[in-house]
N, C-alpha and C positions, 0 to 999 in steps of 0.2 A: 819779249820784244823791245828793241832799242827805242828810245824816245826820238831818235833821229832817222830820217830817211833822205837819201840823196835824190836829186832831180831825176837822174837816169833810172833809179830804182822805182820812183813813183811812176814814171812813164811806162815802165814794164808792167807793174801791177795793175795799172789802169786799163790795160788791155783785157784783163780777165775779171776785174771786180769793179763794182760801183763804189766810188770813194767820194765822200763829201769833203771838199776843200774849203778852208776858212781863211779869208783875208783879214789879217789883224793889223795892217799898217796904221801907224799913228805917229803923231808928234806932240809931246807934252806941252810945248809952247804954242801949238796951233791945233786945237782939237778937231777942226774941220778938215785938216790936211789929208788924213788917211782915206776918209770917205770920198773926198774929191778925186784922189788918185784912183780909187776903186771904180768910181762912176765913169772915169775916162778909159781905164784899161785895167784888166785883172786876169788872173789865170782862168781860162775858160771853165765855166760852171761853178766858180767860187761864189760863196756868200760872204757877206761882210759882218764882222762883229767889232763894234766900237768899244775902246777901252773904258771910257767913262759912261757911256749910255747902256752898254750891254754887259760889260765885265766888271762893273763897279756899281755900288749902291749910293744912296744919298749920304753926303758927308754930314756928320753930326758932331757932338762934343767929343766923343771918343771913337775908336775904331779906325782912325787914320784917314789919310787923304784919298785913298782908293779902297774903301771897305767892300766886302763882298756884296753882290746884289742880292735882292730877294730871290731865294732859290726856286720858288714857284714861278716867278717871272722868267728866270733864267731857263728853267725847264721848258716853258712855253716857247721861248725864242729858239731853243734847240729844235724842238718839235716842228716849229714853223719853217725852220731851215732844212727840214728833211733829215734830221739827225735822230735816230732811234737807238734802242739798246744794242743793236747788232751792226750799226753803221761804222765802218772804218773812216776815221777822220784824220786829215792832215792840215795843220795850220801853218801859215807863213806870215812874215812881215817883210820889211825892207832890208833884212839882213842884220838888224840890230840884235835880234834874238829875244829881247825882253818882252815884246807884246805877244808874240806867238807862244813864248814860254808861259806867260800868265794864263793864256787860254788853255794850254795843255795841262798846266797844274790844276786849273779849275775843273776841267773835264775829269781829271783823275780824282779830284776831291769829291765829285758827285757820283763817282763809282764807275766811270767809263774806262775800259782797259785798252780799247783799240784807238789810240790817239798818238800822233807823232808830229814832229816839227819838220818842215821842209828845210833841210840844212842848206844854208846859203841864201835862203829867202827868194824873193821875187826875181832878182837879177840873175841868180844862178839858174833859175828855171828858164829864163829867156836865153841865157848863154847856151843851154842844152837844146834849144830849139823847141821848147814847150809852147803849146798854143795859148795865145792870149786874145782877149776881145773886150768889148765894152757892153756886152749883153747882160742884163740882170736876170738871172735864172729864177724860176719858181718851181718848187718841189712839192710833192704830196706830203701832207703832214704825217709825221711818224709818232710813235709812242716812246717816250724816254722816261724811265723810272729812276728816280734819284735815290742813291744809297751812299750817303756821305761817309767818307773815310777819315776818321779822326786820327789815324796813324800818320797822316801827312799834314795835319793842321795844328799849329801851335797856338794855344789861347794866350790871352794876356796873363791869366793867372799862372800858366806854366812858366812863362818868361819871368814873372815876378818871383815865383818860387826858385827859379834858377839863380836869380840875382841874390836872393836872401840866403840860399844854402850852398851855392857853388858846388853842386854834386859832381863827383867823379864820373867819367864816362859820358858826359854831356858837354858839347861845345856850342856856344852861341857865336854865330858868324855874321859880321856886318859886311854887306856887299857894296857899300858906297865908296866913293873916292877917298883916298887917304886924308886929304885936308879936311874933309867933313868928319870923318871918323875921329881925327885928332882934335877936332874942335877949333881948328885954325880959321875956318870960314864955314858959313852956313847960308847958302843962297835961297833956300826954300822955307825951312822950318824956323820957328821962333827961338829955338834954343840950339846951341852948337855942342857937339860932342857925340858920345855913343853910350849905349846901354852898358852898365858896369859888367866887366868880365868878358866882354865880347872880343874876339880877334877880328882882324880885317883881311878880307879877300875880295879885291875889286872884281866885280862881275865881268867886266870887259876883258879881263885877262884870260878868260876861258873861251874867247871868240877871236878869230883872226880872219881878216878878209871877208867878213860876213858869215863865216861858218864856225860852228863849234869845233874845238880841238878834239883830237882823237881821245878815246878812253884812256890810253896810256899817258898822254900829255895831261889829262885831267887828274889822273892819279899822282903825277908829279907835282901838280899845283897844291894838292892836299896831302903831300907826303908826310907831314908832321902829325896827321890825324890817323887814327885807326878806323878802318871801315866797319868795325864792329860796334863803334860807339854811336851815340845819338847826336845828330847835328840839327840845330835850329837856325835857319837862315832868315835874315831880315835886311831891309834897306830903308829908304825913306817912307815908302807907302805900299810896299808889297808887290811892286812891279819888277824892278831890276834885281830883286833877290831871286826871282823865278829862274833866270838862267843859271844861277849857282845851284839851285835845286836840281835842275836838269843835269848839270855838270857832275854833281856829286852822285846822282843815280847812275850816270854813265860810267863813273869811276868805280862803281861797285858798292857804294854805301847803301845799306838797306834801311837804316833808320834816319830819315831826313824829313824835317817838318818846315813849313813856311809860316812865319809869323806875319799874317796878312796886314795887321795894323801897323807893324814895324815901328820905326823911331817916332813917326808922327803920332802914333797912338800912345807910345810910352811917355812922351813929354806932355800929353794931354792931361796927365795926372800930376798935379803940381808937387805932390809929395815925393815923386820918384827922383832918385839921384841920377845925374848924368856925369859920365866920366870924360876926362880930357887928358891928352898926352901931348908932349911937345915942349 
């Protein structure tokens, strides 16, 4: 199953199946923004998951600016939203791709296979004539069993080992803007630069007009990489790397991991080196 579904495809499958739709709209500079939009208007029947309240845990010394939430609590939120083991789930955001991708990666990490992104997001849905309203739905509680998938989760120790050994067949991929990667500027984190050995692939290059590029176009983006190798993606805090995770999977890469702590976790260890170019 592709991670992407188009609005007209979703409209078609909704005729025959019950699908849980998840609104992930968010703005990093204004945390209340997405929920306010949702309360005003959303895809009919959608539930809301907040990046920082539902898809992230408490920020500590390590683990980055958007660490994983407590998985017991995340499981409970899924169940309360009517998402169970066999529920087909489609997530959307405002077309940025990052917030829906974070949710889709998280569901994949806890073992859910039937999860997709609404390609084009909320505005593409409205252009296709999809129904929207401001009603807050309530669903019967379902049972969701967590089965974490370590094959898509890169730990700090794995990244540290990569930096120390630079093994062949593994690529570390920085998803941030070039100026941040190069260490020319850093508007968020306290140190500028990138994790040593990483290459740079800006996450927004995989999205145009609010939609993910085709699988063919994604393969062109990553043409210098072999789809048989392992790729670890990161960004500043594990959010905007998620679209590159989706893009790589759509391009046919089988071994892709997300370093959730990302650069903000890496620099939380003062002994770690940071590379700069320019």
